[in-house]
C-alpha positions in Angstrom: -0.2 0.1 0.0 1.2 3.7 -1.0 -0.4 6.8 0.1 -0.1 7.6 -3.9 -3.4 5.6 -3.9 -6.5 6.9 -2.2 -9.0 5.2 0.3 -11.6 4.9 -1.3 -9.6 3.2 -4.0 -9.1 0.2 -1.6 -12.4 -0.5 -1.1 -13.0 -0.8 -5.1 -10.5 -3.0 -5.5 -11.9 -5.2 -2.6 -15.4 -4.9 -4.3 -13.6 -6.0 -8.1 -11.5 -8.4 -7.0 -13.5 -10.6 -4.8 -17.0 -10.3 -6.9 -18.5 -13.5 -5.8 -17.1 -13.4 -2.5 -19.8 -13.3 0.2 -19.0 -10.2 1.7 -22.0 -8.6 4.5 -23.8 -11.1 6.6 -26.4 -10.0 9.5 -25.8 -13.3 11.2 -29.1 -15.3 11.5 -29.7 -12.8 8.8 -29.0 -11.6 5.2 -26.1 -11.8 3.5 -25.3 -9.9 0.4 -21.7 -10.3 -1.9 -19.8 -7.8 -2.7 -21.7 -7.0 -6.2 -24.9 -7.1 -4.1 -22.6 -4.0 -2.1 -21.5 -2.7 -5.2 -25.4 -2.3 -6.2 -26.6 -1.1 -3.2 -23.8 2.2 -2.7 -24.9 2.5 -6.6 -27.9 2.6 -6.1 -27.2 5.5 -3.1 -25.2 7.3 -5.5 -27.8 7.8 -7.8 -30.0 8.7 -4.2 -27.5 11.0 -3.1 -26.7 12.9 -7.2 -30.6 13.0 -6.8 -31.3 15.4 -4.0 -28.6 17.4 -4.6 -25.8 16.6 -2.2 -21.7 16.9 -3.0 -18.9 15.7 -1.9 -18.4 17.2 1.4 -22.0 17.6 2.4 -22.3 15.6 5.5 -24.1 12.4 5.7 -25.1 11.2 9.6 -25.9 7.6 10.6 -27.0 5.9 13.2 -28.2 2.7 14.0 -26.7 -1.2 15.2 -24.3 -2.9 13.0 -25.9 -4.3 9.5 -25.4 -4.9 6.6 -27.4 -2.4 5.0 -25.7 0.1 7.6 -22.3 -1.4 6.7 -23.7 0.2 2.7 -25.3 3.2 3.8 -21.3 4.3 5.1 -19.4 3.2 2.8 -21.9 4.8 0.0 -21.0 7.5 1.7 -17.1 8.0 1.8 -17.0 6.6 -1.6 -19.6 9.4 -2.4 -17.3 11.8 -1.1 -19.1 13.6 1.3 -18.2 13.1 4.9 -20.0 10.8 7.2 -21.5 11.3 10.6 -21.4 7.9 12.5 -23.7 8.2 15.7 -23.1 5.6 18.5 -26.8 4.1 18.9 -26.3 4.2 22.4 -26.1 7.8 22.5 -30.4 8.8 23.5 -32.4 11.3 21.6 -30.4 14.5 22.8 -27.2 13.9 22.2 -28.4 12.3 18.0 -30.2 16.0 17.7 -27.6 17.8 19.2 -24.4 15.7 16.4 -27.5 15.9 13.7 -27.9 19.7 14.2 -23.8 20.7 15.4 -22.5 18.3 12.4 -24.4 20.5 9.8 -25.5 17.1 8.0 -28.1 17.4 5.2 -29.5 13.6 5.5 -29.6 11.2 8.1 -30.1 7.3 8.2 -31.8 5.6 11.2 -31.9 2.2 12.6 -35.0 0.3 13.5 -34.2 1.1 17.5 -33.5 4.7 16.9 -36.5 5.7 14.1 -38.4 5.6 17.2 -36.9 8.1 19.7 -36.1 10.6 17.9 -37.5 13.6 16.2 -37.4 15.4 13.2 -38.6 18.5 14.0 -35.5 19.1 15.9 -33.3 19.1 13.0 -34.4 21.7 11.0 -31.5 21.3 8.5 -31.8 17.8 6.9 -33.7 16.9 3.8 -33.9 13.4 4.5 -34.2 10.5 6.9 -33.7 6.9 5.3 -35.1 3.7 7.3 -31.4 2.1 7.3 -33.1 -1.4 7.0 -35.3 -1.2 3.3 -33.7 2.8 2.8 -37.3 4.0 2.4 -37.5 7.1 3.4 -38.8 8.7 6.5 -39.1 12.2 5.9 -38.5 14.4 3.3 -38.3 18.1 2.3 -37.2 18.2 -0.6 -39.7 17.3 -3.9 -36.0 15.7 -5.4 -35.2 13.0 -2.7 -38.6 12.2 -3.3 -38.4 12.0 -6.7 -35.1 9.7 -6.6 -36.5 7.8 -3.8 -39.5 6.7 -5.3 -38.2 6.2 -9.1 -34.3 5.1 -8.2 -34.7 1.7 -9.4 -35.9 3.2 -12.8 -33.3 5.9 -12.4 -30.6 3.2 -11.9 -32.2 1.2 -14.4 -31.5 4.2 -17.2 -28.0 4.6 -15.9 -27.2 1.2 -16.5 -29.8 -0.9 -19.3 -27.4 -3.6 -19.7 -27.0 -4.7 -15.9 -24.6 -3.2 -14.0 -21.4 -4.7 -14.2 -17.4 -4.4 -11.9 -16.1 -1.9 -14.5 -18.7 0.6 -13.1 -17.4 0.9 -9.9 -15.5 3.8 -9.7 -15.3 6.3 -6.7 -14.5 9.1 -5.0 -10.4 10.2 -4.7 -10.1 11.1 -2.0 -6.7 13.5 -0.6 -4.8 12.9 2.2 -5.2 15.8 4.3 -9.5 15.4 2.5 -11.9 15.6 5.9 -13.5 11.5 5.5 -15.7 11.7 8.9 -16.7 13.2 12.1 -17.2 10.8 14.2 -18.4 12.1 18.1 -16.2 10.5 20.9 -18.6 9.2 24.0 -16.8 11.2 26.3 -17.5 11.2 29.9 -18.4 14.6 30.7 -20.7 16.9 28.8 -21.9 17.3 25.0 -19.3 15.2 23.1 -16.4 16.3 20.5 -16.6 15.6 16.7 -13.1 14.5 16.1 -12.2 15.6 12.3 -10.7 12.2 10.5 -8.7 12.8 7.2 -8.2 10.2 4.2 -5.1 9.2 5.4 -6.3 8.4 9.3 -8.2 6.0 7.6 -5.4 4.4 4.9 -2.4 4.6 7.3 -4.8 2.3 9.4 -5.6 -0.1 7.2 -2.2 -0.1 5.7 -0.4 -1.3 9.0 -3.8 -3.8 9.5 -3.2 -5.3 6.5 0.4 -5.9 6.8 0.7 -6.8 10.6 -3.1 -8.6 10.5 -3.7 -9.3 7.0 -0.8 -11.3 6.5 -2.1 -13.8 8.6 -6.0 -13.9 7.7 -7.0 -15.3 4.6 -9.0 -13.5 1.7 -12.0 -14.9 2.2 -12.1 -15.7 6.0 -14.6 -15.3 8.3 -14.6 -12.3 10.8 -17.6 -11.2 13.2 -18.7 -7.6 14.7 -19.2 -7.5 17.9 -17.5 -4.3 18.3 -19.9 -0.8 17.4 -19.5 0.5 13.9 -20.0 3.6 15.0 -17.1 4.0 16.9 -13.8 3.5 15.9 -12.3 0.7 17.1 -15.0 -1.6 15.8 -15.3 0.6 12.7 -11.3 0.1 11.8 -10.8 -3.0 12.8 -13.4 -4.5 12.5 -15.0 -3.6 9.7 -12.6 -1.0 7.1 -9.9 -3.8 7.3 -11.6 -7.4 6.4 -14.0 -5.8 4.2 -10.6 -3.9 2.2 -9.0 -7.3 2.9 -11.7 -9.4 0.9 -13.5 -11.5 4.1 -16.7 -12.2 4.9 -18.3 -9.9 8.0 -20.3 -11.0 10.0 -22.6 -8.8 11.8 -24.3 -9.3 15.8 -27.1 -6.7 14.4 -28.9 -7.2 18.3 -27.8 -6.0 21.6 -24.9 -8.8 22.1 -25.7 -10.8 25.2 -22.8 -13.7 26.1 -24.7 -16.1 25.0 -25.5 -14.8 21.8 -21.6 -13.9 21.5 -20.7 -17.2 22.2 -23.2 -19.2 19.2 -21.8 -16.7 16.9 -18.1 -17.9 17.8 -19.3 -20.4 17.8 -21.2 -20.9 14.2 -18.6 -18.5 12.3 -15.2 -19.5 13.7 -13.3 -16.1 13.0 -10.0 -16.2 11.6 -9.3 -12.9 14.2 -11.2 -12.1 17.3 -11.0 -8.1 18.2 -12.7 -7.6 21.3 -13.2 -5.7 24.3 -11.6 -6.7 27.8 -15.3 -7.5 29.2 -16.3 -9.9 26.8 -12.6 -11.7 27.3 -13.0 -11.4 31.0 -16.8 -12.6 30.9 -16.1 -15.8 28.6 -13.0 -17.3 30.4 -14.6 -16.4 34.2 -18.3 -17.7 33.4 -17.2 -20.6 30.9 -13.7 -21.9 31.8 -12.4 -20.6 35.5 -15.8 -22.7 36.7 -13.6 -26.2 35.3 -10.8 -25.3 35.7 -10.8 -23.9 39.9 -11.4 -27.7 41.4 -8.8 -29.2 43.5 -8.4 -32.3 40.8 -7.6 -29.6 38.6 -5.3 -27.6 40.9 -3.8 -30.7 41.8 -3.3 -32.1 38.1 -1.8 -28.6 37.3 0.6 -28.9 40.2 2.1 -32.1 38.7 5.4 -30.8 36.8 5.4 -34.6 34.8 1.7 -33.9 33.5 1.3 -29.5 34.1 2.2 -29.0 29.9 -0.3 -31.5 28.8 -3.1 -30.2 31.2 -2.1 -26.6 29.7 -2.5 -27.3 26.2 -6.3 -29.6 26.8 -6.8 -26.1 29.1 -6.1 -23.7 26.0 -7.6 -25.5 23.6 -10.8 -25.2 25.5 -10.3 -22.4 25.6 -9.6 -21.3 22.2 -12.4 -23.6 21.0 -14.7 -20.9 23.2 -13.9 -18.3 20.3 -14.5 -20.4 17.7 -11.1 -22.8 17.4 -9.6 -20.4 14.1 -8.2 -17.3 15.2 -5.4 -16.7 14.5 -5.2 -14.3 17.9 -8.3 -12.8 20.0 -6.9 -8.8 20.0 -8.2 -6.7 23.3 -8.3 -3.1 23.0 -10.7 -0.1 23.8 -9.4 -0.8 27.7 -7.0 -2.7 30.3 -7.8 -6.3 30.7 -7.6 -7.4 33.6 -4.2 -8.5 35.3 -5.2 -11.9 36.4 -7.1 -12.9 33.5 -4.5 -11.7 31.1 -1.5 -14.1 33.2 -3.8 -17.2 33.6 -4.3 -16.1 29.3 0.0 -16.2 29.1 0.1 -19.5 31.4 -1.5 -21.6 28.9 -0.4 -19.9 25.6 -3.4 -18.3 24.3 -3.0 -16.2 21.6 -3.5 -13.1 22.8 -2.9 -9.4 22.1 -3.4 -5.8 23.9 -3.4 -3.0 21.6 -4.4 0.4 22.5 -5.3 3.5 20.6 -7.7 6.4 20.6 -11.0 8.0 18.6 -8.5 10.8 17.3 -6.0 8.9 16.3 -8.2 6.2 14.2 -7.7 4.9 16.4 -4.4 2.8 16.2 -1.5 4.1 18.7 0.2 1.4 20.0 0.5 -2.4 19.1 1.9 -6.2 19.2 1.5 -9.5 17.3 0.5 -12.2 19.9 4.6 -13.4 19.2 5.7 -9.9 20.7 3.4 -9.4 23.8 4.6 -8.7 26.8 2.8 -8.7 30.2 0.7 -5.7 31.1 2.1 -3.9 27.4 -0.4 -2.7 25.3 2.0 -3.4 22.5 4.8 -0.7 20.7 3.9 1.9 18.6 2.0 1.7 14.7 3.4 2.5 11.8 3.4 6.3 10.9 3.3 6.8 14.1 5.6 8.3 17.3 4.9 7.7 20.4 5.9 9.5 23.8 6.1 9.4 27.4 6.3 13.2 28.8 8.5 12.1 32.2 12.2 12.8 33.4 12.3 9.4 33.3 10.3 7.0 30.7 11.0 3.7 32.5 10.0 4.1 35.8 8.2 7.6 36.3 4.7 7.3 34.5 4.1 10.0 32.9 1.4 11.5 29.3 1.8 9.2 26.2 1.6 11.7 23.2 1.9 10.9 19.7 2.0 12.1 16.2 1.7 10.9 13.0 -0.2 9.8 10.5 -3.4 8.8 12.2 -3.7 11.8 14.0 -7.0 13.8 13.6 -7.6 17.0 12.0 -9.1 18.2 15.0 -12.4 18.5 16.6 -14.7 20.1 14.3 -16.4 23.8 15.4 -13.8 23.9 18.6 -10.5 25.5 18.4 -10.4 25.5 21.9 -10.2 21.9 22.9 -8.3 21.3 20.2 -5.9 23.8 21.4 -6.0 21.7 24.4 -4.3 18.0 23.0 -3.2 19.3 19.5 0.4 21.1 20.5 2.5 23.4 18.0 4.5 20.9 17.2 2.1 17.8 16.6 1.8 16.0 18.9 -1.5 14.8 20.2 -2.1 14.7 24.3 -4.2 11.2 25.0 -4.7 12.4 28.7 -3.5 8.8 29.8 -0.6 7.6 32.4 2.1 5.3 30.7 5.8 4.1 30.6 7.5 3.0 28.3 10.4 0.0 27.9 13.9 0.5 26.5 12.2 -1.8 23.5 9.1 0.6 23.2 6.9 -1.5 24.9 3.6 0.8 26.0 1.9 0.6 29.6 -0.5 2.8 30.7 -0.9 3.4 34.1 -4.7 5.5 33.9 -6.1 8.0 32.9 -4.5 11.8 34.4 -8.2 13.0 35.5 -8.7 9.6 36.6 -6.0 9.7 39.0 -6.3 10.2 42.8 -4.4 12.6 45.7 -3.1 10.7 49.2 -2.7 12.3 52.4 0.4 13.1 51.7 -0.1 14.4 47.8 0.6 10.4 47.1 -0.1 9.5 43.3 -3.2 7.2 43.1 -4.3 5.0 40.2 -7.6 3.7 41.0 -7.4 1.6 37.8 -4.7 -0.5 39.5 -6.2 -1.0 42.7 -9.5 -1.9 40.5 -7.6 -4.5 38.3 -7.0 -6.3 42.0 -10.6 -5.3 43.1 -12.4 -7.6 39.9 -10.3 -10.9 40.8 -11.5 -11.1 43.9 -14.8 -13.3 45.5 -18.2 -12.7 44.5 -16.9 -8.7 42.6 -18.3 -8.3 39.0 -16.3 -4.8 38.4 -15.8 -2.1 40.5 -15.2 2.0 41.1 -13.2 3.9 43.4 -14.2 7.0 44.7 -12.8 9.1 47.5 -14.6 11.2 49.6 -12.1 13.8 51.4 -9.3 11.6 52.5 -10.5 8.1 52.2 -10.8 6.1 49.1 -14.2 3.9 48.5 -15.1 1.2 46.6 -18.0 0.9 44.6 -19.1 -2.9 43.7 -21.0 -4.7 41.7 -21.4 -8.5 43.3 -21.9 -11.5 40.9 -25.3 -12.0 41.5 -25.3 -14.9 39.8 -22.8 -16.5 41.7 -23.7 -15.8 45.1 -27.5 -16.7 44.0 -25.9 -20.7 43.6 -24.6 -20.5 46.9 -27.5 -19.1 48.9 -25.8 -16.1 49.7 -28.1 -13.9 51.6 -27.2 -9.5 51.4 -25.3 -9.9 54.5 -23.3 -13.0 53.6 -22.2 -11.0 50.6 -21.3 -7.6 53.0 -19.0 -10.0 54.9 -17.3 -11.0 52.1 -17.0 -7.8 50.6 -15.5 -6.5 54.6 -12.9 -10.0 53.9 -11.5 -8.7 50.7 -11.4 -5.2 51.8 -9.2 -6.5 54.6 -7.4 -8.5 51.8 -7.0 -6.2 49.2 -5.7 -3.7 51.9 -2.5 -6.0 52.6 -1.3 -5.5 49.5 -1.7 -1.7 49.5 0.5 1.0 50.7 -0.7 2.6 53.7 -1.8 5.6 52.1 -3.8 3.5 49.2 -6.2 1.9 51.2 -9.6 1.2 51.4 -11.4 2.4 53.9 -14.8 0.5 52.6 -16.2 -1.3 50.5 -20.0 -0.8 49.2 -22.1 -2.6 47.2 -23.8 -1.0 44.2 -27.0 -2.9 43.3 -27.1 -2.2 39.6 -24.2 -2.6 36.6 -22.5 0.9 36.7 -23.1 2.9 33.3 -20.6 2.8 31.0 -19.7 4.7 27.6 -20.2 1.9 23.7 -16.6 0.9 25.0 -16.9 -0.5 27.5 -15.4 1.4 30.5 -17.9 3.0 33.8 -18.7 6.6 32.6 -16.7 7.5 36.4 -18.4 10.8 36.4 -21.5 9.8 37.4 -20.2 8.3 40.7 -18.1 10.8 42.3 -20.5 12.6 43.9 -21.6 8.9 46.3 -22.2 10.3 49.9 
C-alpha cells in the first residue's frame, strides 16, 4: 500500500476482486455478496446525486451494526461526502445535538433509533432514511422524494445493460481531505466531533493489512461485535476485513454473552477483535469453573503432566472463541491482570492494542508473538510515541503521539483542539504510562482519574480496581475518594451469589474480607476505608468503560 493510492481505491479494488464472494451478513439474517454491496452503493449514489448532495456534505448514520448500515457508510465515503457515524447508544437529545452540530444534510437511522428521534428538532436535515430498506421516513425536498420513488428506474436508465465491475468508480480522496466526523462518547458534557482525514483511515488500514492481513486469508470469516460507529470497531472489524476480502458477520442485536458465544461457534472467525469485558466474561463463566476445582489444581501442580493439562485448557479456551482465530486482540480498555496472566500461562494467542478516537484509533499494537504482559504493544507504523516524564521507564508520564493517524482537530471547537494538539503536532492522550527500552508501552491510568493521597502521593484507581475485580463475588468496581478516604463501590456477581445461596449479609461479610485482603497488599496511603455494594451494573460508554463521573458524588 502507498499513500499515492486513495483510501476509497481499496474499497473499490476489494469489491472488484471479490465480486462473487460473500461480503456482509447479518448474523442469522441476510447475506450480501461484494457485487450486491456495489449495486446498493450505486443506488445510494444516484439517490445522493439526484437529491442535491455534493462532495463534502455531511451524512449522519445512527443504528446498530448491520449489512445495510455498512453499505450506507461505504456509499457516503465513496461518494465523497463526509460521514458522521453516531453511536446508537446515545439518547435522542445527543443524536439531535450531533446531527445539528455536524450540519448533516441527511440522516440514516436503524429501527430502534427511528422510534426515538424527532425530525422537527433537526430542521436542517433534508431527509431521514430508514436503514433496513432505505425507505424515506422524512423528506423536505421534492428532488429527494422523486429520486427515492424512481430509484430503480433511474438505476436502470444509467445501466441499461446491467451493472458490472467496470462501473465501480469511486471518489478519489486526498490525504488531508475530511473523511468523517466521529463524536466521542465523552465522559462529561457534550461529546466532541473528531475530524478524521483520509490519511488517518488509510494509515490504520495499511497497518492492519501488514500486521494482521498476512495471517488472515482472503474470504475468511470475521465477527463484528463492537459498534461500527466507534473507531475501534470501524477500523479493525470493518475497514480491514472488508478491504481484505473477508466475509463479515454482524451481531445486529445487543450482544449478550450467550449470543456472542453461539456466534463464535457458528462463524469460526479468523481473527477476534474484542473489548476486555467480553473476554473476561467468557473466561470467568465458561473456563474458570472447569479448572478451579481440587482435581485440576492437583494436575496443574504435577510437573510431568502440567504441560499437557495446560494444552487441553488452552484448546478449550480457544474453542470458546470459535477455534479458528490467529489471535484475540483486546483494546478499548485494559485487560484484567488475573485473566491476562492466566491466558499467558496456557500460551493462549492473546494480544492487546491501544488507541483513541483521535487517532482513528491505533497508537500501539503488538502481534501475539511480541506481546509482553501488562503492555499494550509498541508504536504502530506511521506513528511516534513519547512519554512526558523525566524517566519514561520508571516514572509514569502522559502518553503523547504524532503521525499520520492523528486527527485534524475537533469540529467547530478550536479551544478543545488546542488543549490536546500542540504546535509540533503531538496529540496529548490524557493517559499516563511508561515505556520499556524496547518500546513497549504500559498504561497506568487516565490523568483525570488519578487521585491524590493525604501526603500528595499519586494513586491510580485502575490498579486497585483491577485487583478488586479478581476477588470473590466481585463483578466490577470503581474507586471514589471522599475527603482523604478511598471507598470502593462494587457490583457483586449476583448470579454466583444466588447459586451459592448467599444472602445480602453474606455478601457484606465477603466484601469486608475482600477489603482486609486487598488492604494487606496496598501501601498505607491508598488503603480502602470501605467497600460499598452497588446493586446495579455501572453505566458504561460504548467501549465499555465505566462512566466514572456519574459516581463521583456518591454520599
